[in-house]
N, C-alpha and C positions, 0 to 999 in steps of 0.2 A: 537210618538217616532221619534226623529231625525234620518234621513237616515244615517248620518255619526256621529258615537259616539264611546265612550269607554264604554264597559259593565263591571262593576266591579263585581268580585266574592268574593273579600275580601277588606274591607275598612281600614284595619290596626287598630292600637290602637285608634287613634284619627286623622282623616284626614279631612281637610276642604278646600274649595276654598278661596283663599286670593289674593288680589292685593295690591296696595300701601296704601289702606285705604280710608275711607270717612272723609272728613274734612268740617268744617263749621257748624257742628251740635252738638258740645259738649255742647254749651249753652242750648240746648234743652234736655240734658241728654243722648245723643246718642254717644257711644264710637267710636273712630276712627277705631278700629280693624286693619286689614292689616297684611301683612307678618311679623312675629316676627324677621326674619333675612332677611332684605331687600337686603343685598348684594347678598346672595345666590339666592333670587328670580330674581334679575337682571342678574346674571350670567347664570342661567338656561334659561331665556328668550333670552339672547344674543346668546346662542348656537343654538337656533332654529330660530334666526333672527326675534324675536318678539320685540315690544316695551318693554322697561325695566319694565314698570309698568303693563304689561298684567297679567291677572289672572293665577295663578298656583295652583297646589294641594300641600298644606302644610301637610306633614306627620310627625307624632310624634312617635319617637322611632322605630316603625315598619311601613313598607310601604304597598302599595295596590297591588292587583293583578287584571289585566283587560285583556279583549280580544278586539282587534281592529275590529270595524264594520265600515270600510271606505275603499275606494279603496287604499289609501295610507295615511301615517301618519308619522310624525317625532317627536321624544321625546328627552328630555335631563333632566338630574338630577343634582342638585347641593346641597350643604349643608352637612348634616351629611353623614358619610361614609356608605351608604346603598347599599348593593350589588344588582345588577340588572341582571335578567336572561330573555332572549328572547327565547321562545319555549324551555325552560329548559336548555339553554346553557348560560354560563356567558357572560355578555356584558362588553366591555371596559368602565371604568369610565371616567369622564371628557370629554365626547364628545356626540354629537347628534347621534341618531340611526334612520334609515329609516325602517318603518314597512309596512306590507301589510295586507289586510283583512284576518282575522282569526288568526293572530299572537297573542300569549299570553305573557304578560309581568308580571313578578313577582319582586316586590321591597321588599327586605328582611329587617331583623332587623339591626339597625345601630350598626356597630362595634365601632364607636366613634361619638361623637356629639349627638344631640337630635332631630333635625328637618331637614328633607330633602324636596326639592322642585322639583316638576315635572312640566315641561313646555311642551306644545304641539304647534307645528308650526301652526300659524293662530289663536290660542287661543280657548277658550270655548264659545259656543253660549249660554250665560246665561245673562239675562237682569239685569242691575245694579239696585240697590236700593239706593236711595239718592246719586247717582253718583259713586257707587262702587259695585263690586261683592263680596267684603269681607264678610265672614260669622261671625256673632256674635251670638253664640249659645244660650247664656243666654236670649237674647231678641228675638231670632228666626228671625234675620234680615239677608238678603243677601244670597249668595250661592244658594243652591238648597233647597228651603223651610226652610232656616235658620238653618239647622241641619248639623251634620257631615255626611261624606260619609260612605256607608256601602255596604254589599253584595246586589246586585240587583240594585245599583245606575247606572243610565245612564247619562254619561257626554257628552252632545252634542258638536260637534266640528264645527268650522267655518274656512274658508280659507284652504290653502294647502301649503305644503313645497315649498320653493323657493331657488334656488342656492344650492350648495353642502353643506352637513352637516359639522359642524364646531367642532373643538376640542380646548381645552385650555391647557396650560402648567401648570400642578398642582403645580410646584415649585413656581409659581407666586401668588398663592392664599394667601389671608391675613392670617397671623399667628395667632394661638390661644394664649390667654393670660389669666391669672387669675386676672390680675389687671384691675379694672374698674376706669376710670378717671371720676371725678365728679366736678361739680361747686357747691360750698356750697350755701345753701339757698333754698327757700326764707325765711325760719324761723330758720336760724342757731342761731339766738339770743335766741331761746327757749331752748338752751342746754348750759350746763356749759362748761368752757374751758376744763375741764377733760373729759366731755362727747365727745366733738369734737375730742380730742386727742385719746380717746378710739376708736372712729369710724375710724380714719385715720391710726391707727397703729396696729389694731387687724386683725387677720385672722379669717374669717367667713366661714361657710360651707352652701351650699344650702340645705335646708330641703326638706322633701317629700311634703311639702305644696307649690307646684309650678305648675302653669299652665299658660295659655295665659293671665289671668287677672293680675297675679303678683306672686312674690315668697318671702317666708319668710326665713330669714337667721338664722342660729344657731351660737351663739358665745357670747362674752362679752356684757353686757347690757350698753347702752348709757344713760348717766345721763341727765335728764331734769333739766332746771333751776328752773322751778316752774310750776307744773302741766303738763298735756299732752293733753289738749283740746284747740282748736282754733275755731274761726268762720270758718265754712266750706268755702273753696275756691277751685279754679280749680286745676286739677291734670294733669301734663304733662307725656308723655311717659318717663319712667325712674325716676320719682319722688320717693324719698326714705322717707317713713314715719317711725316715731318711736312712736309706741303706748305706753301704760302704762307699758307693760312688758319690754320695753327697747331694743328690738331686731329689727333690720331693716327689713322693708318690701318694696321691690322694685315693683312699679306698672308698668304694661306693656301694650301691645296693647289693650286688652279687659278690661282695668281698668274702675272703676267707674269714673264719670266725675268730682265729687267734693269729698272732704274729710275733716274731722275735726281733724285729728292728725297733729302735726307739721312735716314739711318736712325739714330734715337736709341738703339735697343735691339732685342733679339731675344728673343721669348718662348721659354723653354726647352721642349724636346720634351715632357716629361711633362705640361705644363700646356696644350698645344694642345687636348687633349680637352675642357677646360673651355670654350674658345671655341667648339668644335664644338657644344656643348650649350647655349650661351647664347642667349637670346631678345632681340629688340629691347626696350629699356627696362631690361635687367638692369644692375646696377652692376658696374663693373670698377675695380680698383686695381692698381697696379704695385709690385713690390718688387724691388730690385736684389740680385743675387747675383753672386759672381765665377765665373770659369770652373771652378775646382776644385770649388766648391760645386754648380754646375750638373751636373757629371759625377757627383758623389756622389748627388745627387737622382735622376738618371736611372738609376743603378745600383740604388738602393733601390727605385725604381718598378718596374724590370724584375724584381727579385727578388720583390716583392710580387705582381705579376701571375702569376709562375710558381707561387707558393704557392696563389693562389686557384684556378688551373687544376688543380693537383695535388690540391686538396681537393674537387673535384667528385665527387659520388657518384651511383650509379645511382638512377633514379627508383623510388620504392617504390610498388608496386601492391597491397600487402597491406591488412590491416585499417586501418592508419594512414592509407591514402590513400582510404578509402571515404567521401568527402564526398558530399553530396547532388547537387552538380553532376556529379560523376563517375558516380554511380549512374544518374542520369537520362540520361546520355549512352551508357550501355551497354545491349546487348541481353542481359538477364539470364535470359530464358526462350527456350529453343531448341525446346521441344516439351512435350507433355503425355502422361502415361501414366495408366492407370486399372487398378485391380486387379479390377474387375468384368468378367465376361464380356459383360454388357450394361450399358454405363455408365449407362443410364437405368433399370435395374431395381434395386429395393431389396433383392431376394432373390438376385441373380445373382452374389454375391461368391464367389470361390474361395479 
């Protein structure tokens, strides 16, 4: 057992270790995996001064509970609005928190959004598999023995906090949206003009059939031009297949590497985070953009994220931060002194 670690007593609904993913192996049938919401992964890492692609704990709908077994530790959470409590007291969102040995952290159920990301300063001491720590549970690759985290899991730590803890201005976070921008193709010609119009003008809802592999939508059927089978070809993150039933299936981080249903479009990279945070029942609409516009949007999103991270500031612990919750969580008295030689004597003052 690692000397410095987090000891989990609750693994949440479905929590795994994820980083930016493993690339270059899809031709061998190995999925990329990686964080579903890469923006939130990078924000959580930035708050604890980690590289943006360092491994984090991705938590689905409900969070984990753990105790710190290390001299010191710094954590930060980003993504879904999951409440955090340290030793039973609510912790401020959108900032890093310094912990000590024996501290217990509870990450609760998401009030909004679907996936939260927990980063620890210095990262996790877990060996990469094929260049990545990301967990792909269906093939039992990566993470800790390829599976989800649970009660009794030990997460080994490496490194230590450096510099003051950081906070971010929540008003600068990327806005949520029900619109997903897509580039049509690569098999848009497998659908009728009516089918493409239906796809782009209808309102769909995320069904209960949604996980890290993909999500099926409920709504109007998209009409094929002739048949719904193609010679299997590669599948990108965000590919939208239309099987025989005519309803879109969006393939995501843990997708299969090839597929034999025609793909009407692909969700652009910056909008994949919206799918990662969508819940069953949420509305989804599609908007077509061309490749040049998709590149421009991606560049603007990357620049915006860089600005948000650059704008992070050290956490203030002065008078401005003296809220009742923080004061109650501090040991404000370390001892008592008395000017009297006999503290119980009314005449014994010196």
